[in-house]
C-alpha positions in Angstrom: -6.7 33.2 48.8 -9.3 33.2 46.0 -6.7 34.5 43.6 -4.4 31.6 44.4 -7.2 29.1 43.8 -8.0 30.7 40.4 -4.3 30.6 39.4 -4.0 27.0 40.3 -7.2 26.1 38.4 -6.0 28.1 35.3 -2.6 26.4 35.4 -4.2 23.0 35.7 -6.5 23.7 32.7 -3.5 24.8 30.6 -1.5 21.7 31.4 -4.5 19.5 30.4 -5.4 21.4 27.2 -1.8 22.0 25.8 -1.2 18.4 24.8 -4.5 18.2 23.0 -3.5 21.2 20.8 -0.1 19.7 20.0 -0.1 18.7 16.3 3.6 17.6 16.1 2.6 14.0 15.6 1.9 13.9 11.8 1.3 10.2 11.3 -0.2 7.7 13.7 0.1 3.9 13.3 -3.3 2.3 13.2 -3.4 -1.3 14.4 -6.1 -3.7 13.4 -7.3 -3.7 17.0 -8.1 0.0 16.9 -10.2 -0.2 13.7 -14.0 0.1 14.1 -15.5 -3.4 14.6 -17.4 -3.2 11.3 -14.1 -2.6 9.4 -12.0 -4.9 11.5 -14.3 -7.8 10.8 -14.0 -7.2 7.0 -10.2 -6.9 7.1 -8.8 -9.9 5.2 -6.1 -12.3 6.1 -3.1 -10.9 4.2 -1.6 -14.4 3.9 -3.7 -14.9 0.8 -1.3 -12.5 -0.9 1.8 -14.6 0.0 3.6 -16.3 -2.9 4.7 -15.6 -6.4 2.6 -13.5 -8.8 2.7 -12.6 -12.4 2.2 -8.9 -13.1 1.0 -8.1 -16.6 0.7 -4.5 -17.6 -1.7 -3.0 -20.1 0.6 -3.6 -23.1 1.4 -7.2 -22.1 4.8 -6.8 -20.5 5.3 -9.2 -17.7 7.2 -9.0 -14.4 7.2 -11.3 -11.3 6.4 -10.4 -7.8 7.1 -12.3 -4.6 5.0 -11.3 -1.7 5.4 -12.3 2.0 2.6 -13.1 4.4 1.9 -9.4 5.0 1.5 -8.7 1.3 4.9 -6.9 1.0 7.5 -7.8 -1.6 9.8 -7.0 -4.4 10.0 -7.0 -8.1 13.0 -6.7 -10.4 12.0 -3.6 -12.5 13.9 -0.5 -11.2 14.4 -2.1 -7.7 10.7 -2.0 -7.1 8.7 -3.1 -4.1 5.1 -3.3 -3.0 3.8 -2.5 0.5 0.3 -3.4 1.6 -1.8 -0.8 3.3 -4.9 -2.9 3.7 -6.8 -5.9 2.4 -10.6 -5.6 2.9 -12.8 -8.2 1.4 -11.3 -8.7 -2.1 -9.8 -5.2 -2.4 -6.1 -4.8 -1.9 -4.5 -1.4 -1.5 -1.0 -0.3 -1.0 2.0 1.6 -2.3 4.8 0.9 -4.8 8.3 2.3 -4.7 10.9 2.2 -7.4 14.2 3.2 -5.8 16.2 3.3 -9.1 13.5 5.3 -10.8 13.1 7.7 -7.8 9.4 7.5 -7.9 6.5 6.0 -6.0 2.7 5.8 -6.0 -0.3 3.8 -5.0 -2.3 0.9 -6.3 -5.5 -0.9 -5.8 -6.5 -4.4 -6.9 -9.9 -6.1 -7.0 -9.4 -9.9 -6.7 -11.4 -12.8 -8.0 -13.4 -14.7 -5.3 -10.6 -17.3 -4.9 -7.8 -14.7 -4.9 -6.1 -16.4 -7.8 -6.1 -13.2 -10.0 -7.1 -9.6 -9.9 -7.5 -6.4 -11.9 -5.4 -3.5 -10.7 -4.9 0.2 -11.2 -1.8 2.2 -10.2 -0.9 5.9 -10.0 2.0 8.2 -9.2 2.4 9.9 -5.9 5.9 11.2 -6.5 8.4 11.5 -9.4 11.7 12.8 -8.1 11.0 15.9 -6.1 7.5 16.4 -7.7 4.9 15.4 -5.1 2.0 16.3 -7.4 2.9 14.6 -10.7 0.4 15.0 -13.5 1.7 11.9 -15.3 -1.0 9.2 -15.5 -0.7 5.7 -14.1 -2.1 2.6 -15.7 -3.8 -0.8 -15.2 -2.5 -4.3 -14.7 -3.6 -7.8 -14.2 -2.2 -10.1 -11.4 -2.2 -13.9 -11.7 -1.0 -16.1 -8.8 1.6 -18.5 -10.0 1.0 -22.2 -9.4 3.3 -25.2 -10.0 1.7 -25.6 -13.5 1.9 -21.9 -14.3 5.6 -21.8 -13.5 6.2 -23.8 -16.6 4.3 -21.4 -18.9 6.0 -19.7 -21.8 4.8 -16.3 -20.9 7.2 -13.6 -22.1 9.3 -12.2 -19.3 10.5 -8.7 -18.7 10.2 -7.3 -22.2 12.3 -4.3 -22.8 10.0 -1.4 -22.1 9.2 1.0 -19.3 7.3 -1.2 -16.9 5.8 0.8 -14.0 5.3 -0.4 -11.3 
C-alpha cells in the first residue's frame, strides 16, 4: 500500500515538473500588459512614429519611409522595411530587413523632444547566411516630413549603397 502511494506521488511530481523543463518554446510574445509596471508606464505611444519620414544617411543620401501607427513600414531601397520592437521615452528600437539584399539588422533612434527628428544608428544581424557579420553599420538622421517639407528640394535616392 505504501509503495502504491509513493509511486502515485512520484508520478504526479514528474507530470508537474516535466513541462517546466521543456525548452521547446524558443521565443515568447511579450505584450505591453505583461511588462513590469515601471517599464510599461514609460512605453511610448507608437502613433508618434506614423507618417512620412526622410532618412538621411551619413554621406547625405536620402530615402523616404512611410510608417504606420505601430511604427512599421517600408522604404524603396532593396525592398526594405522597418519593424518596431519598442518605443520607450524618446528611444525607438527595431529591426530592418532588405529582402532584395538578403540582409537584416537592428537600429536605434534617439528622438528630439517633439518627435520631429532623431539621430539613429544601425547594424547588421545577418548578411545572407552569415548570422555573425563583421561588416559595420552606420548612422542616420530622421526628419518627419510636413506639408512644407514635402516641397523641399532635397536630393532623393542618390545612386549609392544605402543601407538600411
